[in-house]
C-alpha positions in Angstrom: 3.4 39.5 -63.1 7.0 39.6 -61.9 5.5 41.8 -58.7 2.7 39.8 -57.9 5.1 36.3 -58.3 7.8 38.0 -55.9 5.2 38.5 -53.4 4.0 34.9 -53.6 7.8 33.8 -52.9 8.1 35.9 -50.1 5.1 34.4 -48.1 6.0 32.3 -45.1 6.0 28.4 -45.5 3.1 26.8 -43.9 3.9 25.5 -40.2 4.8 22.0 -39.9 1.9 19.9 -38.5 2.7 18.7 -34.9 1.0 15.4 -33.8 -0.7 15.6 -30.4 1.0 13.6 -27.9 -0.6 10.3 -26.5 -2.4 10.9 -23.4 -0.4 9.9 -20.4 -1.4 6.5 -19.0 -3.7 6.8 -15.8 -1.8 6.5 -12.5 -1.6 2.9 -11.0 -3.9 2.5 -7.9 -2.7 3.2 -4.4 -2.7 -0.2 -2.4 -5.0 -0.6 0.2 -4.1 -2.7 3.4 -5.0 -6.3 3.2 -4.9 -7.4 6.9 -8.5 -7.0 7.8 -11.4 -8.0 5.8 -15.3 -8.4 6.5 -15.9 -12.2 6.0 -19.2 -13.2 4.3 -20.3 -16.4 5.8 -20.8 -18.0 2.5 -17.3 -17.5 1.2 -13.9 -19.0 2.4 -11.7 -16.6 0.5 -10.7 -12.9 1.4 -8.3 -10.1 -0.3 -7.1 -10.2 -3.6 -3.6 -10.7 -5.5 -1.7 -7.9 -6.5 1.4 -7.0 -8.5 3.9 -4.2 -8.2 6.9 -3.1 -10.2 10.3 -3.5 -8.3 12.1 0.0 -7.4 15.5 0.7 -7.6 16.6 -0.4 -4.2 13.9 -2.9 -3.5 14.4 -6.4 -2.4 11.7 -8.9 -2.0 11.8 -8.7 1.8 11.4 -4.9 1.6 8.1 -5.3 -0.6 7.2 -8.3 1.8 7.2 -5.8 4.8 5.5 -3.2 3.0 2.6 -5.4 1.9 2.2 -7.2 5.3 3.4 -10.6 4.1 6.3 -12.8 5.0 9.4 -13.9 3.5 8.6 -17.3 2.2 5.3 -16.0 1.1 6.6 -13.6 -1.2 9.6 -15.8 -2.4 7.3 -18.9 -3.1 4.8 -16.7 -5.3 7.9 -15.6 -7.6 9.8 -18.6 -8.5 13.0 -17.8 -10.0 13.2 -14.1 -8.7 16.3 -13.5 -6.8 15.2 -12.0 -3.3 18.0 -9.8 -3.1 18.4 -8.7 -6.6 14.9 -8.9 -8.0 15.6 -6.2 -10.9 14.4 -2.8 -11.2 11.3 -2.7 -13.2 10.2 -6.3 -12.9 6.7 -7.2 -12.1 6.4 -9.2 -8.9 3.4 -10.9 -7.3 2.4 -10.0 -4.0 0.2 -12.7 -2.6 -2.5 -11.1 -0.3 -5.5 -13.2 -1.1 -6.1 -15.9 1.4 -8.3 -19.1 1.8 -9.5 -19.1 5.3 -8.2 -22.2 7.5 -10.5 -25.0 7.8 -11.4 -24.4 11.3 -14.0 -22.7 13.7 -13.9 -18.8 12.9 -13.4 -18.1 16.7 -10.6 -16.4 18.5 -7.1 -16.8 17.1 -6.2 -19.4 14.2 -2.6 -20.1 13.4 -1.9 -22.2 10.4 1.8 -23.1 10.7 2.1 -24.3 7.0 1.0 -21.1 5.8 2.9 -19.3 8.2 0.1 -17.1 9.0 -2.6 -16.1 11.6 -6.0 -15.6 11.7 -7.9 -13.4 14.4 -11.6 -13.5 14.3 -12.8 -10.5 16.8 -16.1 -10.8 18.3 -18.7 -8.6 16.7 -19.3 -5.6 18.9 -23.0 -5.7 18.5 -25.5 -8.4 17.3 -25.9 -8.4 13.5 -22.5 -6.8 13.0 -20.8 -8.6 10.2 -17.8 -11.2 11.1 -14.3 -9.7 10.5 -11.0 -11.3 10.2 -7.7 -9.8 10.8 -4.6 -11.7 9.4 -0.8 -11.4 9.5 2.5 -13.2 8.5 4.1 -15.1 11.2 7.5 -16.8 12.4 7.2 -20.4 13.6 9.4 -23.2 15.2 12.3 -24.4 13.3 13.0 -28.1 12.5 13.2 -29.7 15.9 11.6 -27.0 17.7 8.0 -27.4 16.1 5.1 -25.1 17.2 2.6 -27.5 18.5 -0.8 -27.8 17.3 -3.9 -28.1 19.1 -6.1 -25.8 21.2 -5.2 -23.4 24.0 -6.0 -19.6 24.9 -4.2 -16.6 25.8 -3.5 -16.2 29.6 -1.6 -13.3 29.9 -0.1 -10.4 28.1 3.2 -8.2 28.7 4.6 -5.1 27.7 8.5 -4.8 27.4 9.0 -8.3 28.5 12.3 -9.9 30.1 13.3 -13.1 28.5 14.9 -15.9 30.5 16.4 -18.4 28.0 16.0 -21.9 29.2 19.2 -24.2 29.6 18.2 -25.9 26.5 18.3 -22.9 24.1 21.7 -21.3 26.1 23.2 -24.7 25.3 22.2 -24.6 21.6 23.5 -21.0 21.1 26.9 -21.7 23.2 27.2 -24.7 20.5 27.0 -22.1 17.9 29.8 -20.2 19.8 27.4 -17.2 21.3 26.9 -17.1 25.2 23.3 -16.1 26.0 23.0 -14.1 29.4 20.6 -15.9 32.0 18.2 -12.9 31.6 17.5 -10.5 28.7 15.9 -7.2 29.8 13.6 -5.3 27.4 15.4 -3.4 24.6 16.8 -3.8 21.2 18.7 -7.3 22.1 15.5 -8.8 23.3 14.1 -11.6 21.0 10.7 -11.1 22.4 10.5 -7.6 20.9 8.1 -5.0 22.8 5.0 -7.3 23.4 3.9 -10.7 24.4 1.0 -13.1 24.9 1.5 -16.1 27.2 -0.4 -19.2 26.1 -2.0 -21.9 28.2 0.8 -24.1 26.8 3.6 -23.7 29.3 6.6 -21.7 27.7 4.7 -21.2 24.4 4.6 -17.5 23.5 2.9 -15.2 20.7 5.4 -12.4 20.6 7.0 -9.8 18.6 10.6 -9.6 17.6 13.9 -7.7 17.3 14.4 -9.5 14.1 11.7 -8.5 11.8 13.2 -10.4 8.5 12.4 -13.5 10.5 8.8 -13.3 10.2 7.5 -15.7 7.3 10.4 -18.1 8.1 11.0 -21.0 10.6 13.1 -19.4 12.8 11.7 -19.6 16.3 12.1 -22.2 19.4 8.6 -22.8 18.7 6.8 -19.5 19.7 4.8 -17.5 17.2 6.7 -14.3 15.9 4.8 -11.3 14.5 6.1 -8.3 12.9 6.3 -5.7 15.7 3.8 -3.5 14.2 1.3 -6.6 14.0 1.8 -7.7 17.4 1.3 -4.2 19.0 -2.2 -4.0 17.3 -3.3 -7.5 18.5 -1.7 -6.8 21.9 -4.4 -3.8 22.0 -7.3 -5.7 20.8 -7.0 -9.4 21.6 -8.7 -10.1 24.9 -7.3 -12.4 27.7 -9.0 -15.6 27.4 -9.2 -15.7 23.7 -9.0 -19.2 22.2 -5.8 -20.0 20.1 -6.3 -23.1 17.7 -3.0 -24.1 15.8 -3.5 -26.1 12.5 -1.1 -27.4 10.0 -3.0 -27.1 6.8 -0.7 -27.0 3.7 -3.5 -27.1 1.5 -6.5 -25.0 1.6 -9.6 -25.3 -0.1 -12.6 -22.9 -0.1 -15.4 -21.5 -2.0 -16.0 -18.0 -3.3 -19.3 -18.3 -5.0 -19.7 -21.2 -7.2 -15.9 -21.4 -7.5 -13.8 -23.8 -5.3 -10.3 -22.3 -5.0 -7.3 -24.3 -3.8 -4.2 -22.2 -2.3 -1.2 -24.5 -2.0 1.7 -23.9 0.3 3.1 -27.5 0.4 4.1 -29.5 3.5 6.5 -28.3 6.0 9.9 -30.3 5.9 8.7 -32.3 9.1 5.5 -33.2 8.1 5.1 -36.8 7.6 1.6 -37.3 6.7 0.9 -38.7 3.3 0.1 -35.7 0.7 0.7 -37.8 -2.7 -2.7 -36.4 -3.9 -2.1 -33.1 -2.9 -5.7 -31.4 -2.0 -7.6 -34.5 -2.9 -6.3 -36.1 0.1 -8.3 -33.9 1.9 -11.5 -35.2 0.5 -10.8 -38.4 2.2 -9.7 -37.0 5.3 -13.0 -34.9 5.5 -15.1 -37.6 4.3 -17.5 -37.6 7.6 -17.1 -33.6 8.1 -20.3 -32.1 8.6 -19.1 -28.4 7.9 -20.6 -26.6 5.3 -17.5 -26.4 3.3 -16.9 -30.0 2.9 -20.8 -30.6 2.4 -20.7 -28.5 -0.5 -17.4 -29.8 -1.9 -19.2 -33.4 -1.6 -22.2 -32.3 -3.4 -20.1 -30.7 -6.3 -17.4 -33.5 -6.6 -18.2 -34.1 -10.2 -17.7 -30.5 -11.0 -14.3 -30.2 -9.2 -11.4 -30.8 -11.3 -9.1 -32.4 -8.8 -6.6 -33.1 -11.5 -5.7 -29.4 -11.8 -5.8 -29.3 -7.9 -3.2 -31.6 -7.7 -1.3 -30.1 -10.3 -1.5 -26.7 -8.5 -0.1 -28.7 -5.4 3.0 -29.9 -7.5 4.1 -26.3 -7.8 2.9 -24.5 -4.8 2.8 -20.7 -5.4 0.5 -19.7 -2.2 -1.7 -18.1 -4.6 -5.5 -19.2 -4.8 -6.6 -21.0 -8.1 -10.2 -22.0 -9.1 -10.3 -25.4 -9.8 -14.0 -26.1 -11.2 -14.1 -28.1 -14.5 -14.7 -26.1 -17.7 -13.9 -22.9 -15.9 -10.8 -22.4 -18.2 -9.0 -20.1 -15.3 -5.5 -21.2 -15.0 -2.9 -20.1 -12.7 -1.2 -17.8 -15.3 -4.5 -16.1 -15.7 -5.0 -15.5 -12.2 -1.6 -13.6 -12.1 -2.1 -11.7 -15.4 -5.5 -10.6 -13.9 -4.0 -9.4 -10.6 -4.3 -5.7 -10.0 -1.2 -3.7 -10.7 -0.8 -1.2 -7.8 1.8 1.4 -6.8 4.9 -0.2 -4.9 4.2 2.1 -1.9 3.1 1.6 1.5 -0.6 0.6 1.4 -3.0 3.0 2.9 -4.1 1.9 6.1 -0.9 -0.4 6.8 0.1 -1.5 10.1 4.0 -0.6 9.4 4.7 3.3 9.1 7.4 2.6 6.6 10.1 3.9 8.7 10.9 1.9 11.9 13.1 -1.2 11.9 14.1 -0.7 8.3 15.3 -3.1 5.8 17.1 -6.5 5.9 20.2 -7.0 3.9 21.6 -10.5 2.6 24.1 -11.0 5.7 21.2 -10.5 8.0 19.4 -13.0 6.2 22.1 -15.5 6.0 22.5 -15.0 9.9 18.7 -15.9 10.4 19.1 -18.9 8.2 22.2 -20.2 10.3 19.7 -20.0 13.5 17.1 -22.1 11.4 19.6 -25.4 11.5 18.0 -28.2 13.1 18.9 -28.5 16.9 20.7 -31.5 18.2 18.6 -31.8 21.2 14.9 -31.5 22.0 13.9 -28.4 23.4 12.4 -29.0 27.0 11.3 -25.6 28.5 10.9 -21.9 27.4 10.9 -21.0 23.9 11.3 -17.6 21.8 
């Protein structure tokens, strides 16, 4: 009995039970470029809102450049977030869904209020779907407004020389900077490496040597694009293409049977009455025969104009549905936005390396250049 008992005492203790580790969460999807879309004739909304997690070294302008949005766009979509110290690990909204401007889908359409350009290339063959290419832009600062109306592209130039007019040279001199009479191609040229000349004398669509000014009111009336965006347009937009410039701070458009409102808010020098926000458009378009407004008038009783006005009071530049009984609020739209990896999107126009990141000092320099001019500009802009 003792021998048997001793053998029992010498048996190894049972191995501890090890619980299996929970499965690793699936990897976040890699983002895809959001600058080119196929446009369904029955819809006015393209793209999708996205979210990313801020990296250790990221600023909001870094993320904006990566995802092809402008400075004001990403700051507006993330109220209360410090652009320069957003905080590692914080989720931020990337506003890459767009209500198309209320304008013919022909040639180039510029919405100065949204600080965004839309190009509708002609389909290559009959029956091919309509596409739209969209990019953020910089526009004329207060006192040097980008004009509204219709013109066309009359020429294009690679590596242009800038000849600043007397009015611009006088403004810079007042700020302690003496501009040369001519600025040759190169890193000091504010026109960048590509330029379109418009039918409006002295107004241009061009690149920039300060990409961090894209998405701001930073020019003397011209339209500025990221260098990578103007390079692609330079190769694809034909001479003679129509250019229409509109000023639409509140956009409305259909996606299926839902009406969406995208609110940017009026520019500082927009003197029109926007007290009622998007509903102001209803009166202004009372006689419009466009399919957009015909459908809005037909569904007027189903549209929650109070919600539309509420969205206009706190413009984030994110499309929100405004149908009665829909029950989809802005918070839900943002919560449902796809969380993607904070990496350069597949198919992006930027390579992620050239003309790297802006710092706060450079931004403050640009802010200084945005101050209203004392005199009205007379000739060529940048």
